[in-house]
C-alpha positions as MATLAB code, in Angstrom:
seq = 'MGDVFSSLIGQDDAVATMRQLVRHPVHAFLFTGPVGSSLHDAVIAFAAALQCSEHGCGDCEACRLVLEGKDTDVYFAERAGVSWRVDDLREADRVSRRRPLGQGFQIVVIEEVELTTTGSSPSVAALLKSLEEPPGRTIFLLSAEEVPEELDTVVSRCVEIRLKGMSADDLAAILVSEGAAPDDASRAAIAANGNLRRARVLVRDVALAERIESWRTIPQRLNGTPAVSALLASEISSSLDRAIAPLQLLQEEELERRSADAREMGQRALTNRRDIEAQFKREQRRFRIEELRFGLTALTNVYRQRLTQALDAAGEGDAKSDYRVSASLRAIDDILQASQRLSSNIDETLLLHDLMLSLMEL';
ca = [
      55.742  -98.824   38.148;
      56.736  -97.313   34.786;
      59.538  -94.889   34.075;
      59.393  -91.170   34.904;
      57.511  -90.422   31.691;
      54.670  -92.887   32.259;
      52.520  -90.291   34.041;
      52.431  -88.029   30.967;
      49.159  -89.370   29.620;
      48.250  -88.369   26.069;
      51.769  -87.121   25.257;
      53.100  -90.136   23.353;
      54.961  -88.147   20.692;
      56.585  -85.807   23.205;
      57.528  -88.714   25.479;
      59.167  -90.576   22.589;
      61.163  -87.446   21.793;
      62.232  -86.956   25.426;
      63.381  -90.568   25.771;
      65.707  -90.018   22.831;
      66.949  -86.550   23.791;
      67.774  -87.421   27.399;
      70.476  -89.810   26.201;
      72.307  -87.021   24.375;
      71.374  -83.811   26.215;
      72.260  -80.323   25.031;
      72.597  -77.198   27.177;
      68.979  -75.982   26.857;
      65.514  -77.358   26.160;
      62.284  -75.445   25.623;
      58.996  -77.171   26.477;
      56.009  -75.633   24.705;
      52.318  -76.428   24.738;
      48.873  -74.981   25.435;
      47.388  -74.357   28.870;
      46.879  -77.708   30.564;
      49.403  -79.637   28.479;
      51.302  -80.797   31.592;
      54.341  -78.632   30.872;
      55.395  -78.580   34.530;
      55.072  -82.361   34.887;
      57.033  -82.895   31.677;
      59.851  -80.625   32.874;
      60.107  -82.498   36.180;
      60.069  -85.891   34.457;
      62.791  -84.796   32.044;
      64.893  -83.388   34.885;
      64.636  -86.716   36.699;
      65.662  -88.580   33.548;
      68.687  -86.295   33.145;
      69.868  -87.084   36.681;
      69.237  -90.830   36.379;
      71.997  -93.153   35.175;
      69.294  -95.220   33.469;
      67.730  -92.146   31.819;
      64.591  -92.035   33.950;
      63.955  -95.494   35.387;
      61.563  -94.101   37.997;
      62.841  -96.394   40.754;
      66.288  -95.115   41.723;
      67.239  -92.550   44.351;
      68.120  -89.956   41.708;
      64.652  -90.163   40.163;
      62.956  -90.101   43.555;
      64.782  -86.980   44.705;
      63.854  -85.012   41.590;
      60.241  -86.168   41.505;
      59.816  -85.240   45.175;
      61.473  -81.851   44.741;
      64.479  -82.727   46.932;
      67.375  -82.718   44.456;
      69.565  -79.757   45.407;
      70.979  -79.677   41.877;
      67.561  -78.966   40.343;
      66.758  -75.281   40.797;
      63.367  -73.748   40.010;
      63.783  -70.040   39.312;
      61.211  -67.775   40.988;
      59.998  -64.408   39.772;
      59.038  -61.611   42.129;
      56.221  -60.157   40.044;
      53.904  -60.821   37.143;
      56.765  -60.677   34.618;
      60.351  -61.913   34.820;
      62.717  -59.177   35.961;
      66.400  -58.937   35.059;
      67.312  -59.510   38.733;
      65.265  -62.735   38.780;
      67.175  -64.073   35.795;
      70.530  -62.945   37.151;
      69.885  -65.096   40.208;
      69.067  -68.029   37.922;
      72.281  -67.357   36.010;
      74.247  -67.308   39.275;
      72.850  -70.708   40.238;
      73.596  -72.066   36.769;
      77.308  -71.473   37.388;
      77.462  -73.665   40.480;
      79.112  -77.039   40.239;
      76.558  -79.803   40.801;
      76.866  -81.485   44.183;
      75.916  -84.882   42.791;
      77.053  -86.930   39.821;
      74.449  -85.483   37.457;
      73.843  -82.007   36.089;
      73.110  -78.592   37.539;
      69.604  -78.086   36.184;
      67.985  -74.652   36.076;
      64.242  -74.557   35.419;
      62.658  -71.314   34.211;
      58.937  -71.617   33.535;
      56.645  -69.263   31.591;
      59.563  -67.673   29.757;
      57.093  -65.790   27.540;
      56.868  -63.448   30.538;
      60.434  -62.272   29.851;
      58.969  -60.283   26.960;
      56.309  -58.429   28.974;
      56.288  -55.689   31.604;
      57.860  -52.254   31.581;
      61.397  -53.676   31.326;
      61.505  -56.915   29.281;
      64.225  -59.277   30.489;
      64.570  -61.582   27.496;
      68.095  -60.272   26.806;
      69.235  -61.447   30.253;
      67.817  -64.910   29.581;
      69.515  -65.049   26.208;
      72.878  -64.132   27.755;
      72.648  -67.092   30.158;
      71.841  -69.470   27.315;
      74.740  -68.263   25.204;
      77.413  -68.936   27.841;
      76.365  -72.031   29.825;
      78.821  -74.001   32.002;
      79.572  -77.511   30.777;
      77.504  -79.388   33.389;
      74.502  -77.051   33.425;
      71.260  -77.643   31.556;
      68.457  -75.097   31.247;
      64.880  -76.361   31.082;
      62.518  -73.627   29.894;
      58.771  -73.745   29.339;
      56.236  -71.515   27.603;
      52.559  -71.769   26.775;
      53.007  -69.188   24.025;
      56.086  -68.316   21.977;
      55.946  -64.668   20.851;
      58.273  -63.380   18.139;
      60.475  -61.745   20.781;
      61.505  -65.254   21.879;
      62.728  -66.343   18.454;
      66.403  -65.955   19.387;
      65.851  -67.856   22.656;
      64.097  -70.639   20.748;
      67.052  -70.865   18.368;
      69.341  -71.623   21.336;
      67.181  -74.528   22.555;
      65.897  -77.897   21.471;
      62.113  -77.569   21.491;
      59.841  -80.270   22.924;
      56.202  -79.748   22.001;
      53.318  -81.015   24.095;
      49.600  -80.986   23.361;
      46.541  -80.423   25.509;
      45.022  -83.564   27.016;
      41.633  -84.728   25.802;
      38.655  -84.808   28.163;
      38.512  -88.592   27.736;
      42.154  -88.958   28.830;
      41.563  -86.748   31.857;
      38.385  -88.585   32.844;
      40.141  -91.948   32.572;
      42.917  -90.763   34.889;
      40.442  -89.390   37.434;
      38.428  -92.630   37.436;
      41.636  -94.644   37.897;
      42.344  -92.445   40.945;
      38.980  -93.277   42.486;
      36.593  -90.637   41.148;
      33.012  -91.498   40.186;
      32.592  -91.572   36.368;
      30.037  -88.720   36.258;
      32.184  -86.510   38.500;
      35.284  -87.369   36.479;
      33.591  -86.526   33.180;
      32.294  -83.171   34.449;
      35.678  -82.204   35.911;
      37.540  -83.330   32.776;
      35.398  -81.155   30.506;
      35.784  -78.147   32.806;
      39.545  -78.638   33.119;
      40.265  -77.743   29.483;
      43.004  -80.341   29.121;
      44.698  -79.492   32.439;
      45.260  -82.544   34.670;
      46.133  -80.565   37.777;
      42.974  -78.502   37.390;
      40.924  -81.646   36.768;
      42.193  -83.162   40.018;
      41.060  -80.053   41.865;
      37.669  -79.805   40.176;
      36.779  -83.435   40.799;
      36.917  -82.615   44.519;
      34.575  -79.650   44.045;
      31.019  -80.605   44.997;
      29.766  -77.224   43.768;
      31.145  -77.534   40.228;
      27.826  -78.482   38.594;
      26.034  -75.685   40.448;
      28.676  -73.165   39.357;
      28.383  -74.204   35.710;
      24.615  -73.821   35.846;
      24.990  -70.408   37.483;
      27.042  -69.168   34.517;
      24.581  -70.620   32.015;
      21.587  -68.887   33.588;
      23.129  -65.399   33.607;
      21.392  -64.215   30.398;
      17.928  -65.034   31.686;
      18.651  -63.474   35.089;
      19.734  -60.134   33.627;
      16.588  -58.017   33.803;
      17.897  -54.698   32.510;
      18.664  -53.047   35.853;
      22.196  -52.047   36.973;
      21.483  -53.374   40.477;
      20.982  -56.921   39.188;
      24.090  -56.622   37.006;
      26.152  -55.603   40.039;
      24.641  -58.442   42.081;
      25.570  -61.019   39.426;
      29.126  -59.676   39.206;
      29.455  -59.961   42.988;
      27.954  -63.457   42.932;
      30.466  -64.631   40.326;
      33.383  -63.184   42.306;
      32.212  -64.971   45.458;
      31.840  -68.260   43.579;
      35.456  -67.933   42.426;
      36.531  -67.570   46.059;
      34.736  -70.821   46.877;
      36.118  -72.573   43.805;
      39.679  -72.133   45.078;
      38.925  -73.971   48.346;
      39.582  -77.500   46.935;
      42.904  -76.288   45.509;
      43.896  -74.810   48.872;
      43.085  -78.123   50.544;
      45.194  -79.990   47.990;
      48.067  -77.577   48.595;
      47.793  -78.014   52.364;
      48.030  -81.775   51.910;
      51.105  -81.367   49.700;
      52.744  -79.035   52.201;
      52.111  -81.461   55.055;
      53.503  -84.319   52.987;
      56.657  -82.361   52.187;
      57.033  -81.357   55.838;
      56.710  -84.985   56.909;
      59.364  -85.988   54.362;
      61.660  -83.271   55.720;
      61.216  -84.559   59.267;
      62.037  -88.089   58.126;
      65.291  -86.734   56.710;
      66.153  -85.218   60.084;
      65.232  -81.610   59.290;
      63.470  -79.593   61.983;
      61.445  -77.688   59.397;
      60.868  -77.446   55.664;
      63.701  -75.216   54.503;
      61.978  -73.864   51.375;
      58.523  -73.435   52.902;
      58.346  -69.756   51.976;
      59.126  -70.500   48.330;
      56.533  -73.271   48.247;
      53.865  -71.014   49.738;
      54.689  -68.300   47.197;
      54.367  -70.869   44.428;
      50.997  -71.960   45.821;
      49.732  -68.369   45.810;
      50.686  -67.986   42.148;
      48.926  -71.248   41.390;
      45.787  -69.990   43.134;
      45.846  -66.861   41.021;
      46.267  -68.868   37.807;
      43.476  -71.229   38.885;
      41.156  -68.307   39.530;
      41.817  -66.894   36.062;
      41.303  -70.337   34.483;
      38.029  -70.697   36.387;
      36.883  -67.297   35.177;
      37.827  -68.131   31.592;
      35.924  -71.411   31.870;
      32.850  -69.564   33.086;
      33.102  -67.073   30.242;
      33.307  -69.988   27.804;
      30.154  -71.516   29.306;
      28.433  -68.140   28.954;
      29.613  -67.841   25.338;
      28.087  -71.221   24.539;
      24.701  -69.994   25.781;
      24.778  -67.040   23.408;
      25.950  -69.290   20.573;
      22.882  -71.435   21.154;
      20.767  -68.283   21.056;
      22.475  -67.284   17.817;
      21.696  -70.649   16.225;
      18.057  -70.407   17.305;
      17.817  -66.850   15.944;
      19.270  -67.899   12.594;
      16.790  -70.772   12.370;
      13.957  -68.369   13.173;
      15.177  -65.989   10.462;
      14.842  -68.753    7.944;
      11.215  -69.133    8.993;
      10.481  -65.420    8.553;
      10.524  -64.300   12.206;
      10.516  -60.497   12.156;
      12.489  -60.188   15.398;
      15.224  -62.623   14.400;
      17.561  -59.962   12.934;
      17.750  -58.184   16.283;
      18.333  -61.472   18.121;
      21.131  -62.431   15.751;
      22.784  -59.027   16.192;
      22.389  -59.097   19.977;
      23.862  -62.600   20.237;
      26.869  -61.647   18.115;
      27.477  -58.529   20.223;
      27.247  -60.570   23.430;
      29.761  -63.125   22.134;
      32.134  -60.304   21.160;
      31.775  -58.624   24.585;
      32.579  -61.884   26.364;
      35.604  -62.465   24.119;
      36.933  -59.001   24.928;
      36.449  -59.643   28.648;
      38.407  -62.894   28.366;
      41.253  -61.119   26.564;
      41.364  -58.405   29.249;
      42.168  -61.050   31.875;
      45.740  -61.038   30.594;
      46.182  -57.346   31.455;
      45.835  -57.683   35.249;
      42.617  -55.676   35.224;
      40.577  -55.625   38.419;
      38.397  -58.730   38.299;
      35.346  -57.138   39.927;
      35.468  -54.191   37.538;
      35.760  -56.502   34.545;
      32.749  -58.564   35.634;
      30.674  -55.492   36.416;
      31.438  -53.977   32.999;
      30.560  -57.245   31.277;
      27.248  -57.648   33.099;
      26.285  -54.060   32.231;
      27.061  -54.601   28.548;
      25.112  -57.900   28.455;
      22.231  -56.248   30.275;
      21.653  -54.015   27.252;
      21.269  -57.036   24.988;
];
């Protein structure tokens, strides 16, 4: 077995940086990287290394407790809504002022800190206050997929660790090493968009290939009638419901494993079950959005192929090619706008229905 960083495949530069920084830790670190860059896994690995006397050996009790989510001195802050509220961060600040029970640090993890800048009452000032006055044995581990300008002052208070998205080849290799068939691993890796957790879910999904094909055939199935557009929107929404099933099964297995570990430690029940279930629900929501974005990307690629064909036809003097070029460009723009609207918590069914109606006219 390697050290705690060995599971971070494709992150050699970030791992080298973490192995150096963990020996001389500061009060706050910010992990940044695109969707699917294993930010959560990196944060956990770094937390384990901070608590380990050997800086992340992967074998000791300190490493095991952190990696299994059982170290009482490693606190994962939870938010009540879509954005971080001031009250959420005040609770994190309160925990940060506790003395660690063990010999290591009191570690406070706050993920998706870009969400302190959104909502009706941005809470970034509360986060900044905690970072400016940290207790001596407390370390904040923050993560963000995006770093808006409003976070500049927060960034200045942290040491930044940058991760990159994993390649499809890296993901496929991991899935094959875990027992997946090569064809299934390759398909899941491409659909996962660099996200290992998502890849592990998709490789269990026997309907993945069918779902991809369903997205790709949407343009030819649109026949110009609103009824068909509504039917396709409903069909997509139902397919998203089914796509979450493998993730739910994976979560159930994780919950049972954690419950079994709790029983082995003499606990009658899993003490943080409610928090875990809330975390799982947020993960399901994120997975659903990622699945929808993946489908929209597959649909975009179809119209890009149509655009290329129309441009080739224009070069050969096809009289209808100008319209086809224009229609393909409009379709690509409509899909892009739909993808951007996913970040605004718009009703999913309404978004899909509007998109199908706009594509119907093309």
